[in-house]
C-alpha positions as CSV (number, residue, x, y, z in Angstrom):
1,X,24.1,-56.1,127.0
2,X,23.6,-57.1,123.3
3,X,20.5,-54.9,123.1
4,X,22.3,-51.9,124.6
5,X,24.1,-49.1,122.7
6,X,26.9,-47.5,124.7
7,X,27.7,-43.9,124.1
8,X,31.1,-42.5,125.2
9,X,33.0,-39.3,125.0
10,X,36.1,-39.7,122.9
11,X,38.3,-36.8,122.0
12,X,35.6,-34.4,123.2
13,X,32.9,-35.8,120.9
14,X,30.2,-38.4,121.4
15,X,30.8,-41.9,119.9
16,X,28.8,-45.1,120.1
17,X,29.3,-48.8,119.9
18,X,26.7,-50.2,117.4
19,X,25.5,-53.8,117.8
20,X,28.3,-56.3,117.0
21,X,30.9,-53.5,116.9
22,X,34.3,-55.0,116.0
23,X,36.2,-51.8,115.1
24,X,35.7,-49.8,118.2
25,X,33.5,-46.8,118.8
26,X,32.1,-44.8,115.9
27,X,31.9,-41.0,116.0
28,X,28.4,-39.5,116.1
29,X,29.8,-36.4,114.5
30,X,29.1,-38.2,111.2
31,X,25.6,-37.8,109.9
32,X,25.4,-41.5,108.8
33,X,26.2,-42.7,112.3
34,X,23.8,-40.3,113.9
35,X,21.0,-41.5,111.6
36,X,21.9,-45.2,112.4
37,X,21.6,-44.5,116.1
38,X,18.3,-42.7,115.7
39,X,16.9,-45.5,113.6
40,X,17.9,-48.1,116.1
41,X,16.2,-46.2,118.9
42,X,13.1,-45.5,116.8
43,X,12.7,-49.2,116.2
44,X,13.1,-49.8,119.9
45,X,16.0,-52.2,119.3
46,X,18.5,-50.4,121.5
47,X,18.6,-49.1,125.1
48,X,21.0,-46.1,125.3
49,X,23.6,-45.9,128.1
50,X,26.1,-43.0,128.4
51,X,29.4,-44.3,129.8
52,X,30.3,-41.5,132.2
53,X,34.1,-41.0,132.1
54,X,35.6,-42.7,135.1
55,X,38.1,-40.0,135.7
56,X,35.2,-37.5,136.4
57,X,33.5,-39.7,138.9
58,X,34.4,-41.0,142.4
59,X,32.8,-44.3,143.4
60,X,32.2,-45.1,147.0
61,X,30.6,-47.9,149.0
62,X,28.5,-46.6,151.9
63,X,26.9,-48.4,154.8
64,X,24.3,-46.6,156.9
65,X,22.1,-47.3,160.0
66,X,18.4,-47.8,159.9
67,X,17.5,-44.4,161.4
68,X,19.7,-42.7,158.8
69,X,17.8,-44.3,155.9
70,X,14.8,-42.0,156.3
71,X,16.7,-38.9,155.4
72,X,19.4,-40.6,153.4
73,X,19.0,-38.6,150.2
74,X,19.2,-35.2,151.9
75,X,22.0,-36.1,154.3
76,X,24.2,-37.9,151.8
77,X,26.3,-34.8,150.8
78,X,27.1,-34.0,154.4
79,X,27.8,-37.6,155.3
80,X,30.7,-37.6,152.7
81,X,31.7,-34.0,153.2
82,X,34.9,-34.9,155.1
83,X,36.0,-37.4,152.4
84,X,35.8,-34.9,149.5
85,X,38.1,-32.1,148.7
86,X,35.5,-30.0,146.8
87,X,32.6,-28.1,148.2
88,X,29.6,-30.3,148.4
89,X,27.4,-27.5,147.0
90,X,29.3,-27.9,143.7
91,X,28.9,-31.6,143.5
92,X,26.2,-34.0,142.3
93,X,25.5,-37.1,144.3
94,X,23.8,-40.3,143.0
95,X,23.1,-43.5,144.9
96,X,21.8,-47.0,144.4
97,X,20.8,-49.5,147.1
98,X,22.8,-52.8,146.6
99,X,21.7,-54.5,149.9
100,X,19.7,-53.5,153.0
101,X,21.4,-50.4,154.4
102,X,24.3,-50.7,151.8
103,X,24.6,-48.2,148.9
104,X,26.8,-47.6,145.9
105,X,27.5,-43.9,145.7
106,X,28.8,-41.8,142.8
107,X,30.0,-38.2,143.1
108,X,30.5,-35.9,140.1
109,X,30.9,-32.2,139.8
110,X,27.9,-30.1,138.5
111,X,30.2,-28.7,135.9
112,X,30.9,-32.1,134.4
113,X,27.1,-33.0,134.5
114,X,26.3,-29.9,132.5
115,X,29.1,-30.8,130.1
116,X,27.4,-34.2,129.5
117,X,24.1,-32.5,129.0
118,X,25.6,-30.3,126.3
119,X,27.5,-33.3,124.8
120,X,24.3,-35.4,124.4
121,X,21.9,-32.6,123.6
122,X,21.7,-33.4,119.8
123,X,21.2,-37.2,120.4
124,X,18.1,-39.2,121.3
125,X,17.3,-39.1,125.0
126,X,19.8,-41.2,126.9
127,X,18.0,-42.4,130.0
128,X,21.0,-44.0,131.9
129,X,24.3,-42.4,132.7
130,X,26.5,-45.1,134.2
131,X,30.1,-44.7,135.4
132,X,32.5,-46.5,133.0
133,X,34.0,-48.8,135.7
134,X,30.6,-50.2,136.6
135,X,30.0,-51.3,133.0
136,X,32.8,-53.8,133.3
137,X,32.0,-57.4,134.3
138,X,32.7,-58.3,137.9
139,X,32.5,-61.2,140.2
140,X,33.4,-61.5,143.9
141,X,37.2,-61.9,144.5
142,X,38.0,-60.7,141.0
143,X,39.3,-57.5,139.4
144,X,38.7,-56.3,135.8
145,X,40.8,-54.0,133.7
146,X,40.3,-52.5,130.2
147,X,43.5,-51.1,128.8
148,X,43.2,-48.7,125.9
149,X,45.8,-46.6,124.1
150,X,46.8,-44.2,126.9
151,X,44.1,-44.9,129.5
152,X,42.7,-47.7,131.7
153,X,39.4,-48.5,133.2
154,X,39.6,-50.5,136.4
155,X,36.9,-52.2,138.5
156,X,38.0,-53.6,141.9
157,X,34.7,-54.2,143.7
158,X,31.0,-54.2,143.4
159,X,30.8,-50.4,143.6
160,X,34.5,-49.5,143.4
161,X,36.7,-48.6,140.5
162,X,38.3,-45.7,138.6
163,X,39.7,-44.6,135.2
164,X,43.2,-43.2,134.9
165,X,46.1,-42.7,132.5
166,X,47.8,-45.9,131.7
167,X,51.1,-44.9,133.4
168,X,49.2,-44.5,136.7
169,X,47.8,-48.0,136.7
170,X,50.7,-49.7,138.7
171,X,50.6,-47.2,141.5
172,X,46.8,-47.1,141.9
173,X,46.6,-50.9,141.8
174,X,49.2,-51.1,144.5
175,X,47.2,-48.7,146.6
176,X,44.0,-50.6,146.0
177,X,45.8,-53.8,147.0
178,X,46.9,-52.3,150.2
179,X,43.3,-51.3,151.1
180,X,41.7,-54.7,150.4
181,X,42.3,-58.4,150.2
182,X,44.2,-59.7,147.2
183,X,41.8,-60.9,144.4
184,X,41.8,-64.4,143.2
185,X,41.9,-63.4,139.5
186,X,42.5,-60.3,137.4
187,X,40.8,-60.2,134.0
188,X,42.6,-57.9,131.5
189,X,41.2,-56.7,128.2
190,X,43.9,-55.2,126.0
191,X,46.0,-55.4,122.8
192,X,49.5,-56.3,124.0
193,X,49.5,-59.2,126.4
194,X,53.0,-58.9,127.9
195,X,53.0,-55.1,128.4
196,X,49.5,-55.2,129.7
197,X,50.3,-57.8,132.4
198,X,53.5,-55.9,133.4
199,X,51.2,-53.1,134.7
200,X,50.0,-55.4,137.5
201,X,51.8,-55.6,140.9
202,X,54.2,-58.6,140.9
203,X,51.9,-60.6,143.3
204,X,49.0,-60.4,140.8
205,X,50.7,-61.2,137.5
206,X,50.3,-65.0,138.0
207,X,46.6,-64.5,138.5
208,X,46.1,-62.5,135.3
209,X,43.6,-63.7,132.6
210,X,44.5,-61.7,129.5
211,X,41.9,-61.3,126.7
212,X,42.1,-59.4,123.5
213,X,39.4,-56.7,123.3
214,X,38.2,-53.3,124.3
215,X,35.4,-51.9,126.5
216,X,32.7,-53.1,124.2
217,X,34.1,-56.7,124.3
218,X,34.1,-56.6,128.1
219,X,30.6,-55.3,128.3
220,X,29.3,-58.1,126.1
221,X,29.9,-60.5,129.0
222,X,27.3,-58.8,131.2
223,X,23.5,-58.7,131.0
224,X,23.1,-55.3,132.6
225,X,25.1,-52.9,134.7
226,X,25.3,-54.0,138.4
227,X,24.7,-52.0,140.4
228,X,22.6,-49.7,138.0
229,X,24.1,-46.6,139.5
230,X,22.4,-44.0,137.3
231,X,23.7,-40.4,137.6
232,X,20.5,-39.0,136.2
233,X,19.0,-38.3,139.6
234,X,17.8,-35.2,141.4
235,X,18.3,-32.1,139.4
236,X,19.5,-34.2,136.4
237,X,16.6,-36.7,136.4
238,X,14.8,-37.3,133.1
239,X,12.0,-34.8,132.3
240,X,8.8,-35.3,130.5
241,X,9.4,-34.7,126.8
242,X,6.9,-31.8,126.6
243,X,8.5,-30.2,123.6
244,X,8.3,-33.4,121.6
245,X,4.7,-34.0,122.7
246,X,3.9,-30.5,121.6
247,X,5.4,-30.9,118.2
248,X,3.5,-34.2,117.7
249,X,0.1,-32.8,118.9
250,X,0.1,-29.2,118.0
251,X,-2.0,-29.7,114.9
252,X,-4.6,-31.6,116.8
253,X,-4.4,-29.0,119.6
254,X,-4.9,-26.2,117.1
255,X,-8.0,-27.9,115.6
256,X,-9.4,-28.5,119.0
257,X,-8.8,-24.8,119.9
258,X,-10.6,-23.7,116.8
259,X,-13.5,-26.0,117.4
260,X,-13.8,-24.8,121.0
261,X,-13.7,-21.2,119.9
262,X,-16.5,-21.8,117.4
263,X,-18.5,-23.5,120.0
264,X,-18.1,-20.6,122.4
265,X,-19.1,-18.1,119.8
266,X,-22.2,-20.1,118.8
267,X,-23.1,-20.5,122.5
268,X,-22.6,-16.7,123.0
269,X,-24.9,-15.9,120.1
270,X,-27.6,-18.3,121.3
271,X,-27.4,-16.7,124.8
272,X,-27.7,-13.3,123.3
273,X,-30.7,-14.3,121.2
274,X,-32.5,-16.0,124.2
275,X,-31.8,-12.9,126.4
276,X,-33.4,-10.6,123.8
277,X,-36.4,-13.0,123.6
278,X,-36.7,-13.0,127.4
279,X,-36.7,-9.2,127.5
280,X,-39.3,-9.0,124.8
281,X,-41.6,-11.5,126.7
282,X,-41.1,-9.6,129.9
283,X,-42.0,-6.3,128.2
284,X,-45.2,-7.9,126.6
285,X,-46.2,-9.3,130.0
286,X,-45.8,-6.0,131.7
287,X,-47.7,-4.2,129.0
288,X,-50.6,-6.7,129.4
289,X,-50.5,-6.2,133.2
290,X,-50.7,-2.4,132.8
291,X,-53.9,-2.9,130.7
292,X,-55.5,-4.4,133.8
293,X,-53.7,-2.5,136.5
294,X,-52.6,0.9,135.2
295,X,-50.9,2.1,138.4
296,X,-48.7,0.6,141.1
297,X,-45.4,-1.1,141.4
298,X,-44.7,-4.3,139.4
299,X,-43.0,-7.1,141.2
300,X,-44.5,-10.6,140.4
301,X,-46.9,-10.1,137.6
302,X,-48.5,-13.5,137.8
303,X,-49.0,-13.3,141.6
304,X,-50.4,-9.8,141.5
305,X,-52.9,-10.7,138.8
306,X,-54.0,-13.9,140.7
307,X,-54.5,-11.8,143.9
308,X,-56.5,-9.3,142.0
309,X,-58.7,-12.0,140.5
310,X,-59.4,-13.6,143.8
311,X,-60.4,-10.3,145.2
312,X,-63.0,-9.9,142.5
313,X,-64.4,-13.4,142.5
314,X,-63.9,-14.5,146.1
315,X,-62.1,-17.5,147.3
316,X,-63.2,-21.1,147.2
317,X,-63.7,-21.1,151.0
318,X,-65.9,-18.0,150.9
319,X,-68.1,-19.4,148.2
320,X,-68.5,-22.8,150.0
321,X,-69.7,-21.0,153.2
322,X,-72.0,-18.8,151.3
323,X,-73.7,-21.7,149.6
324,X,-74.2,-23.6,152.9
325,X,-75.4,-20.5,154.7
326,X,-77.9,-19.6,152.0
327,X,-79.6,-23.0,152.0
328,X,-79.6,-23.3,155.8
329,X,-80.9,-19.8,156.3
330,X,-83.7,-20.4,153.9
331,X,-84.9,-23.4,156.0
332,X,-84.5,-21.7,159.4
333,X,-86.3,-18.5,158.2
334,X,-89.5,-20.5,157.8
335,X,-89.5,-21.4,161.5
336,X,-90.5,-18.4,163.4
337,X,-89.8,-20.0,166.8
338,X,-86.3,-21.2,165.8
339,X,-83.2,-19.0,166.3
340,X,-79.6,-19.4,165.2
341,X,-77.3,-19.0,168.2
342,X,-73.8,-19.6,166.7
343,X,-72.2,-20.8,163.5
344,X,-68.7,-22.4,163.1
345,X,-67.5,-23.1,159.5
346,X,-64.5,-25.4,158.7
347,X,-63.2,-24.6,155.2
348,X,-60.9,-27.6,155.1
349,X,-63.8,-30.1,155.4
350,X,-66.4,-27.7,154.0
351,X,-68.8,-28.3,156.8
352,X,-70.7,-26.1,159.3
353,X,-71.7,-26.6,162.9
354,X,-74.9,-24.8,163.8
355,X,-76.2,-24.1,167.3
356,X,-80.0,-23.4,167.3
357,X,-82.7,-22.8,169.9
358,X,-86.2,-24.1,169.0
359,X,-89.6,-24.4,170.7
360,X,-89.3,-28.2,171.2
361,X,-87.6,-31.3,170.0
362,X,-90.1,-31.7,167.2
363,X,-89.2,-28.4,165.7
364,X,-85.5,-29.2,165.9
365,X,-86.2,-32.4,163.9
366,X,-88.3,-30.4,161.4
367,X,-85.4,-28.0,160.8
368,X,-83.0,-30.9,160.4
369,X,-85.3,-32.6,157.8
370,X,-85.8,-29.3,156.0
371,X,-82.0,-28.9,155.6
372,X,-81.7,-32.4,154.3
373,X,-84.4,-31.7,151.7
374,X,-82.2,-28.9,150.2
375,X,-79.5,-31.5,149.3
376,X,-77.4,-31.1,152.4
377,X,-76.8,-33.5,155.2
378,X,-77.7,-32.3,158.7
379,X,-76.7,-34.5,161.6
380,X,-77.8,-33.7,165.2
381,X,-74.8,-34.0,167.4
382,X,-76.5,-33.2,170.7
383,X,-79.6,-31.5,172.2
384,X,-80.6,-30.3,175.7
385,X,-83.5,-28.4,177.4
386,X,-82.9,-24.7,177.9
387,X,-85.8,-23.5,180.1
388,X,-89.0,-24.0,178.2
389,X,-87.1,-24.4,174.9
390,X,-84.7,-26.8,173.4
391,X,-81.0,-26.2,172.4
392,X,-79.5,-28.4,169.7
393,X,-76.2,-28.6,167.8
394,X,-76.3,-29.6,164.1
395,X,-73.4,-30.5,161.8
396,X,-74.2,-29.6,158.2
397,X,-72.3,-30.5,155.0
398,X,-72.9,-31.3,151.4
399,X,-74.4,-34.7,150.8
400,X,-71.5,-37.0,149.5
């Protein structure tokens, strides 16, 4: 944990262990120390961990069944309700899975959690709040103690430990010894070897490994807290630093807002100008329409004018039929014994089918040739005798 800065609460104030600390924790109430901490964090040289006072936290190992895992987070307070003296509604629960279906659980009051928030409010954001006992090194079949002036931090298992007054250590170690198997070694960090070892039950004194040091010296032997039981969960989880982001980006946001406002104003002015031009064009078009059609409702000016023009000049279909009929009629009129019986005009193909009755087949052929001489193409589709006369059907169209 050489790249980790530990923050503790000492005498009601935050203090920290800088890298290579040899004189204990340094109070962050001094501006120089606070500046040093901020500089270390700004350079990304330090990971901050708040050592949650062990006397404020209860650590519990918990084993669950596979069906319970699905709703573990919601059911955890009620699972431990009978083991806790306080109302679970006033407690904060944090957990960390250490093995399949095995969890390390920390329980702390909401009042204490709010105290920690207030304590750390003036510092750089501390992402991990780890109980003090879990910061001590630990191995299977081994206990670890850190003895300070009037207090002690004890770790007796992977997710078991406590912090108490020094005078309470013998009684609590004896109780822990009664609940579990005797450890093979007890590592003690302190300042007075003889008096420190005397705090152990008699059966453990021969297994004591005393070392001079404090909490920071003990933590230097570990790479990272194990398990990483972070109390910043649930209602106390880290939040996005929206205020910091706003401070950093408010100038850019203000410039963007101004640019957007100017763009909207310019767009509005362009729209207003185009709208005025459109109204002017509509007025001019309606005025021109009234010059042609003084009365009547105005709906679609272009369509109304087109219909009016077609009514005056005739459609393309009408002019095509008239042209065919004029030339065919001129030929037939020269044949006194030839009569037109019926006419069928197809505007799409611009052709006409003509049924005539003539004196004989020769006259029918003369009519057909006469039509061809006008520049048209007359094709006889069929003919038949009708009494003493001949009935014929001609198809007439422009010569292509």
